[in-house]
KEMILO-89192 format. One record per residue (C-alpha): residue number from 1; residue in three letters; chain; z, y, x. Coordinates in steps of 0.25 Angstrom, whole numbers, plus 2048, in hexadecimal, padded with zeros to 3 digits. Example, Ala and Ser with C-alpha at 12.3 -4.5 7.8 and 13.67 -1.06 7.14 Angstrom:
   pos   code   unit    up   north   east
     1    ala      A   81F     7EE    831
     2    ser      A   81D     7FC    837
END
This chain:
   pos   code   unit    up   north   east
     1    met      A   8F4     7F7    8A1
     2    leu      A   8EA     7EE    8A8
     3    lys      A   8ED     7E3    89E
     4    met      A   8EA     7EC    892
     5    arg      A   8DD     7F1    898
     6    phe      A   8D9     7E2    89A
     7    leu      A   8DC     7DF    88B
     8    ile      A   8D3     7EB    887
     9    val      A   8C7     7E6    88F
    10    ile      A   8C9     7D8    889
    11    ala      A   8C9     7DD    87B
    12    phe      A   8BD     7E5    87D
    13    leu      A   8B5     7D9    882
    14    leu      A   8B9     7D1    876
    15    leu      A   8B4     7DB    86D
    16    val      A   8A6     7DC    874
    17    phe      A   8A3     7CD    875
    18    thr      A   8A8     7CA    866
    19    thr      A   89F     7D5    860
    20    pro      A   894     7CE    858
    21    pro      A   886     7D1    85E
    22    ala      A   87D     7DB    857
    23    leu      A   870     7D7    850
    24    ser      A   862     7DC    854
    25    tyr      A   85A     7DD    848
    26    arg      A   84C     7DB    84E
    27    arg      A   845     7D6    841
    28    his      A   838     7CF    843
    29    his      A   82E     7D1    837
    30    his      A   824     7C6    833
    31    ala      A   81A     7CB    829
    32    lys      A   814     7C2    81F
    33    phe      A   80B     7C6    814
    34    gly      A   80A     7C3    805
    35    pro      A   7FD     7BE    7FE
    36    ala      A   7F2     7C8    7FB
    37    glu      A   7F5     7D0    7EF
    38    gln      A   7F1     7DD    7E8
    39    leu      A   7E2     7D9    7E8
    40    his      A   7D9     7E3    7E3
    41    ile      A   7CB     7E7    7E5
    42    ala      A   7C3     7F5    7E4
    43    tyr      A   7B5     7FA    7E4
    44    ser      A   7B1     800    7F1
    45    asp      A   7A8     80C    7F6
    46    ser      A   79C     803    7F6
    47    pro      A   796     7F9    7EB
    48    asp      A   796     7ED    7F5
    49    thr      A   7A5     7EF    7F9
    50    met      A   7B2     7EC    7F2
    51    val      A   7C0     7EF    7F7
    52    val      A   7CB     7E4    7F6
    53    cys      A   7DA     7E8    7F8
    54    trp      A   7E6     7DF    7F9
    55    ala      A   7F4     7DE    7FF
    56    asn      A   7FE     7D5    806
    57    arg      A   80D     7D6    805
    58    ile      A   814     7D7    812
    59    ile      A   820     7CD    813
    60    leu      A   829     7CF    81F
    61    lys      A   832     7C4    824
    62    thr      A   83D     7C8    82D
    63    lys      A   844     7BF    838
    64    ala      A   853     7BF    838
    65    pro      A   858     7C9    842
    66    thr      A   85B     7C4    850
    67    thr      A   869     7C6    856
    68    lys      A   86A     7CB    864
    69    ala      A   878     7CA    86B
    70    pro      A   87C     7D7    872
    71    thr      A   87C     7D9    881
    72    thr      A   88A     7DC    885
    73    glu      A   88E     7DF    894
    74    ala      A   89B     7DA    897
    75    pro      A   8A6     7E4    89B
    76    thr      A   8A9     7E6    8AA
    77    thr      A   8B7     7E8    8AD
    78    gln      A   8BC     7ED    8BB
    79    ala      A   8C9     7E7    8C0
    80    pro      A   8D4     7F2    8C3
    81    thr      A   8D5     7F6    8D1
    82    thr      A   8E3     7F8    8D7
    83    glu      A   8E5     7FF    8E4
    84    ala      A   8F1     7F9    8EC
    85    pro      A   8FC     803    8EE
    86    thr      A   8FC     809    8FC
    87    thr      A   90A     80B    903
    88    lys      A   90C     814    90F
    89    ala      A   917     811    919
    90    pro      A   924     815    915
    91    thr      A   927     823    917
    92    thr      A   931     82D    910
    93    lys      A   927     82D    904
    94    ala      A   927     822    8FA
    95    pro      A   91B     819    8FA
    96    thr      A   910     81E    8F0
    97    thr      A   909     813    8E8
    98    lys      A   8FB     816    8E0
    99    ala      A   8FB     810    8D2
   100    pro      A   8F0     806    8D0
   101    thr      A   8E3     80B    8CA
   102    thr      A   8DC     803    8C0
   103    lys      A   8CD     806    8BA
   104    ala      A   8CB     803    8AC
   105    pro      A   8C0     7F8    8A9
   106    thr      A   8B2     7FD    8A5
   107    thr      A   8AB     7F6    89A
   108    lys      A   89D     7F8    895
   109    ala      A   89B     7F7    886
   110    pro      A   891     7ED    881
   111    thr      A   883     7F1    87E
   112    thr      A   87D     7EC    871
   113    lys      A   86E     7EE    86D
   114    ala      A   86C     7F5    85F
   115    pro      A   864     7ED    855
   116    thr      A   855     7EF    855
   117    thr      A   84C     7EE    849
   118    lys      A   83D     7EC    84A
   119    ala      A   833     7F1    840
   120    pro      A   82B     7E6    839
   121    thr      A   81D     7E4    83E
   122    ile      A   813     7DE    835
   123    glu      A   806     7D7    83A
   124    ile      A   7FB     7DC    832
   125    pro      A   7F3     7CF    82E
   126    lys      A   7E4     7CD    82E
   127    val      A   7DE     7CD    820
   128    thr      A   7D1     7C6    81C
   129    ile      A   7C9     7C7    80F
   130    arg      A   7BE     7BE    80B
   131    tyr      A   7B4     7C1    800
   132    gly      A   7A7     7BC    7FA
   133    ile      A   79F     7B8    7ED
   134    leu      A   7A9     7B1    7E4
   135    ser      A   79F     7A6    7E1
   136    gln      A   79D     7A2    7F0
   137    his      A   7A6     79A    7F9
   138    lys      A   7B1     7A2    800
   139    asp      A   7AC     79D    80D
   140    thr      A   7A0     7A6    80B
   141    trp      A   7A9     7B2    809
   142    ser      A   7A9     7BE    812
   143    ser      A   7B6     7C0    81A
   144    asp      A   7BB     7CE    81E
   145    thr      A   7C7     7D2    827
   146    arg      A   7C4     7E1    826
   147    val      A   7D0     7E3    81D
   148    ser      A   7D8     7F0    81D
   149    thr      A   7E7     7ED    81D
   150    thr      A   7F2     7F8    81C
   151    arg      A   801     7F6    81A
   152    val      A   807     7FC    80D
   153    gly      A   816     7FA    80C
   154    arg      A   819     7EB    80B
   155    tyr      A   80A     7E7    809
   156    leu      A   7FD     7E6    811
   157    lys      A   7F2     7EC    809
   158    his      A   7E3     7E8    80C
   159    arg      A   7D6     7ED    808
   160    val      A   7C8     7E8    80C
   161    lys      A   7BA     7EB    808
   162    leu      A   7B1     7E0    803
   163    arg      A   7A3     7E3    807
   164    gly      A   795     7DE    804
   165    leu      A   798     7DB    7F6
   166    lys      A   78D     7D9    7EC
   167    gly      A   78F     7E0    7DE
   168    gly      A   792     7D8    7D2
   169    ile      A   796     7CB    7DA
   170    arg      A   7A3     7C5    7D8
   171    tyr      A   7AB     7C4    7E6
   172    gly      A   7B7     7BD    7EA
   173    tyr      A   7C1     7C1    7F5
   174    glu      A   7CD     7BC    7FC
   175    val      A   7D7     7C2    806
   176    arg      A   7E0     7BC    810
   177    leu      A   7EA     7C1    81A
   178    his      A   7EC     7BB    828
   179    his      A   7F9     7BD    830
   180    ser      A   7FF     7B7    83C
   181    ser      A   80A     7B0    834
   182    his      A   801     7AB    828
   183    lys      A   7F4     7AC    821
   184    ser      A   7F3     7AF    812
   185    ser      A   7EA     7A7    808
   186    trp      A   7DE     7AE    802
   187    thr      A   7E0     7B7    7F6
   188    gly      A   7D5     7BD    7EE
   189    ser      A   7CD     7C1    7E2
   190    gln      A   7BF     7C4    7DD
   191    phe      A   7B7     7D0    7D8
   192    thr      A   7A9     7D4    7D4
   193    ala      A   7A3     7DE    7DF
   194    ala      A   79F     7EC    7DA
   195    thr      A   790     7ED    7D6
   196    glu      A   787     7F9    7D7
   197    glu      A   781     7F6    7C9
   198    thr      A   783     801    7C0
   199    asn      A   77D     7FB    7B3
   200    trp      A   78B     7F6    7AE
   201    ser      A   797     7FC    7A8
   202    pro      A   7A4     7F9    7AF
   203    arg      A   7B1     7F6    7A8
   204    val      A   7BD     7FD    7AF
   205    ala      A   7CC     7FD    7AB
   206    phe      A   7D3     809    7B0
   207    phe      A   7E2     80E    7AF
   208    gly      A   7EC     817    7B6
   209    asp      A   7FB     81A    7B6
   210    leu      A   7FE     80B    7B6
   211    gly      A   80A     80C    7BF
   212    trp      A   80A     7FD    7BF
   213    thr      A   814     7FB    7B3
   214    asn      A   80A     7F7    7A8
   215    asp      A   808     7E8    7A7
   216    gln      A   7FF     7EA    79B
   217    ile      A   7F4     7F1    7A3
   218    arg      A   7F6     7E7    7AE
   219    asp      A   7F4     7DB    7A5
   220    thr      A   7E9     7E1    79E
   221    leu      A   7E1     7E5    7AA
   222    gly      A   7E4     7D8    7B1
   223    lys      A   7DD     7D0    7A5
   224    glu      A   7D1     7D9    7A5
   225    ala      A   7CF     7D9    7B4
   226    phe      A   7D1     7C9    7B5
   227    gly      A   7C7     7C8    7A9
   228    gln      A   7BD     7D1    7B0
   229    thr      A   7BD     7DB    7A4
   230    val      A   7BD     7E7    7AD
   231    asp      A   7B5     7EA    7B9
   232    ala      A   7BF     7F4    7C0
   233    val      A   7CD     7F9    7BF
   234    leu      A   7D0     808    7C1
   235    leu      A   7DE     80E    7C3
   236    tyr      A   7DF     81D    7C4
   237    gly      A   7ED     81E    7CA
   238    asp      A   7FC     81C    7C8
   239    met      A   7FB     80D    7CB
   240    val      A   80A     80E    7CE
   241    tyr      A   814     819    7CD
   242    trp      A   81C     815    7D9
   243    ala      A   814     816    7E6
   244    asp      A   81F     80D    7ED
   245    gly      A   816     802    7F2
   246    glu      A   81C     7F7    7EA
   247    ser      A   817     7FD    7DD
   248    glu      A   809     7FD    7E2
   249    asn      A   80A     7EF    7E7
   250    ala      A   80F     7EA    7DA
   251    phe      A   803     7F2    7D3
   252    met      A   7F9     7EC    7DD
   253    arg      A   7FE     7DE    7DA
   254    asp      A   7FC     7DF    7CB
   255    val      A   7F0     7E7    7CC
   256    ser      A   7E9     7DC    7D4
   257    ser      A   7EB     7D3    7C9
   258    met      A   7E7     7DD    7BF
   259    thr      A   7DA     7DE    7C6
   260    ala      A   7D8     7CF    7C6
   261    asn      A   7DD     7CE    7D4
   262    gly      A   7D4     7D7    7DB
   263    ser      A   7C8     7D4    7D2
   264    val      A   7C6     7E1    7CA
   265    pro      A   7C4     7ED    7D3
   266    met      A   7CF     7F7    7D2
   267    met      A   7CD     806    7D4
   268    val      A   7D8     810    7D5
   269    thr      A   7DC     81F    7D7
   270    pro      A   7EA     824    7DA
   271    gly      A   7F4     82A    7D1
   272    asn      A   801     832    7D3
   273    gly      A   809     825    7D3
   274    asp      A   801     81F    7DF
   275    ala      A   803     82B    7E8
   276    gly      A   80F     826    7F0
   277    gly      A   80E     827    7FF
   278    asn      A   801     830    7FE
   279    phe      A   7FB     824    7F6
   280    ser      A   7FD     81B    802
   281    ile      A   800     80F    7F9
   282    tyr      A   7F4     812    7F0
   283    lys      A   7EB     813    7FC
   284    gly      A   7F0     806    801
   285    asp      A   7EE     7FE    7F4
   286    phe      A   7E0     803    7F0
   287    ala      A   7D2     804    7F7
   288    met      A   7C9     80C    7EE
   289    pro      A   7BA     810    7F3
   290    gly      A   7BB     818    7FF
   291    phe      A   7CA     815    801
   292    glu      A   7C8     816    811
   293    ile      A   7C6     825    80F
   294    his      A   7CC     829    802
   295    asp      A   7D9     820    801
   296    ser      A   7D4     81B    7F3
   297    leu      A   7D9     828    7ED
   298    phe      A   7CB     82B    7E8
   299    his      A   7BE     822    7E7
   300    ser      A   7B2     81F    7DF
   301    phe      A   7AA     812    7DB
   302    asn      A   79F     80D    7D2
   303    ile      A   7A0     803    7C7
   304    gly      A   794     800    7BE
   305    ser      A   78F     80D    7B8
   306    val      A   79B     815    7BC
   307    his      A   79F     81D    7C8
   308    val      A   7AF     81D    7C9
   309    val      A   7B7     828    7D1
   310    gly      A   7C6     827    7D4
   311    ile      A   7CD     834    7D9
   312    ser      A   7DB     838    7DA
   313    thr      A   7E2     843    7D3
   314    glu      A   7EE     840    7DB
   315    ala      A   7E8     846    7E8
   316    phe      A   7EB     854    7E2
   317    tyr      A   7FA     850    7E1
   318    tyr      A   7FD     848    7ED
   319    gln      A   7F2     84A    7F7
   320    ser      A   7ED     855    801
   321    phe      A   7E2     85F    7FE
   322    glu      A   7D9     858    808
   323    val      A   7DA     84B    7FF
   324    gln      A   7D8     853    7F3
   325    asn      A   7CB     85A    7F8
   326    asn      A   7C6     84D    7FE
   327    met      A   7C7     846    7F1
   328    leu      A   7C0     851    7E9
   329    lys      A   7B5     852    7F3
   330    trp      A   7B3     843    7F2
   331    phe      A   7B4     843    7E3
   332    glu      A   7A9     84D    7E2
   333    glu      A   7A0     846    7EC
   334    asp      A   7A2     839    7E5
   335    leu      A   79E     83F    7D7
   336    lys      A   792     846    7DD
   337    arg      A   78D     838    7E2
   338    ala      A   790     832    7D5
   339    asn      A   787     83D    7CE
   340    gln      A   77B     83B    7D7
   341    pro      A   76F     837    7CD
   342    asp      A   76E     829    7D1
   343    glu      A   77D     826    7D1
   344    arg      A   77F     82D    7C4
   345    ser      A   774     826    7BE
   346    ala      A   779     818    7C2
   347    arg      A   788     81B    7BF
   348    pro      A   788     826    7B4
   349    trp      A   797     825    7B2
   350    ile      A   7A1     82B    7BB
   351    val      A   7B0     828    7B9
   352    val      A   7BB     82F    7C0
   353    his      A   7CA     82A    7C0
   354    tyr      A   7D7     831    7C6
   355    his      A   7E5     831    7C2
   356    arg      A   7E9     83E    7BB
   357    pro      A   7E1     843    7AF
   358    ala      A   7DB     851    7AE
   359    tyr      A   7E0     851    79F
   360    ser      A   7EB     84A    797
   361    thr      A   7F3     84C    78B
   362    asn      A   7FD     842    791
   363    tyr      A   800     849    79E
   364    gly      A   80E     84E    79C
   365    thr      A   815     85A    7A1
   366    gly      A   80C     863    799
   367    gln      A   800     860    7A2
   368    his      A   7F3     85C    79C
   369    gly      A   7ED     855    7A8
   370    asp      A   7EB     856    7B7
   371    lys      A   7E7     863    7BD
   372    tyr      A   7DF     85E    7C9
   373    ala      A   7D8     854    7C0
   374    arg      A   7D4     85F    7B7
   375    asn      A   7D1     86A    7C1
   376    val      A   7CC     862    7CD
   377    phe      A   7C6     855    7C8
   378    glu      A   7C0     85A    7BA
   379    pro      A   7B6     864    7BF
   380    ile      A   7B0     859    7C9
   381    leu      A   7B0     84F    7BD
   382    tyr      A   7A8     858    7B5
   383    lys      A   79F     85C    7C0
   384    tyr      A   79A     84E    7C3
   385    gly      A   79A     849    7B5
   386    val      A   7A5     83F    7B6
   387    asp      A   7A5     837    7A9
   388    leu      A   7B3     831    7A8
   389    val      A   7C1     834    7AF
   390    leu      A   7CD     82B    7AE
   391    ala      A   7DB     82F    7B1
   392    gly      A   7EA     82B    7AE
   393    his      A   7F7     830    7B3
   394    val      A   7FD     834    7A5
   395    his      A   7FE     825    7A1
   396    val      A   7F2     826    798
   397    ser      A   7E4     823    79D
   398    ile      A   7DB     82E    79B
   399    ala      A   7CC     82F    79C
   400    phe      A   7C3     83B    79C
   401    phe      A   7B5     839    797
   402    phe      A   7AB     843    79C
   403    ser      A   79F     83B    796
   404    ser      A   79C     837    788
   405    ala      A   79C     828    78B
   406    ala      A   7A0     81E    796
   407    leu      A   798     811    79A
   408    leu      A   7A4     80A    79F
   409    thr      A   7B0     803    799
   410    leu      A   7BE     809    79C
   411    tyr      A   7CB     802    799
   412    phe      A   7D6     80C    797
   413    tyr      A   7E5     808    79A
   414    ser      A   7F1     80F    796
   415    ala      A   7FC     80E    7A0
   416    glu      A   807     80F    795
   417    ser      A   802     804    78C
   418    gly      A   7F8     7FC    793
   419    ala      A   7EE     7FD    788
   420    his      A   7DF     7FE    78B
   421    ala      A   7D2     801    784
   422    pro      A   7C4     803    788
   423    cys      A   7BE     810    788
   424    ile      A   7AF     810    787
END
């Protein structure tokens, strides 16, 4: 019996000490960042200011997991204790002998720590932008580190205001990222600062419903932007049809080249295809005038003899009554200012753009346009003498002329064919 118990103990010890050690997956993430990309520039809320936006891809490098041997306590075994038999002096009774008592060995099971996993931590790098008059040496350029940086998925998105610009002057700018593990090279572009002059007619290319599947539009606009044949690009929604982050990043990379790598200002309003995550990706990508307050959902700016207003039909479908009311209040106040005698005399043309048209013969499902654009926006447009409205959504660009003529050149783009033609 004792021999059998001893063999069981030995077998148990062999099992414990021959079991392979457990792995502890304590991953250490070291972030590196790709070069600056998605460069684009936009008009700001003052004539001497422009906004530059760009992104850096986050590249995580993971060290191999470290192996930690388990801590095991050796089993303790108590030797059996046997009491010697006690025998009384012989009497008439037979001697009584107690059987030996043996205690079973007690063994503690080995304790092994469960694997632990650490969430990746990323050091937010320092970002610097330098800018100055293009014809001057870069050593004379201004440098600014007041860059707003947010993480959106696998990218860091940056935006910064370039201040103190002189209208009509050609500027250059470059951005660089500083990290504890590396420093990126300078990447940049050039642009012409906005001017307050009103005695010129701007050339504006506008389109919507791109969904970023049409190479013809991309190639055509790219040529015009690099050739400086347009002064600005207007996008009125549905930049992508899948608000999943990667689609937006692909769009932003291509649209950067389409606008001459951040040389031609790009102004946008959202469409239903951009509504994912309460427009969170859209808000991270763009910085329209007043973006600190309005999240780039609505804005206005001046270009030559034209006052341009971008508002959102999508607020009525995806956002709260508070957002809708704030937008409508802002919309009326902006048009009131644009209609002040001095303002309207300097900029007689008011253009409004949004995503869903008030009227359309191509709307589908038996409808003839968007009820909010028709019932909410249209009375305001007439009240303040808006001259032109631009809309999309139905994959046909639509323009409504409220005046008999327009003093700006507009390039219409079809999301289906990529064809374009000026409308004068």
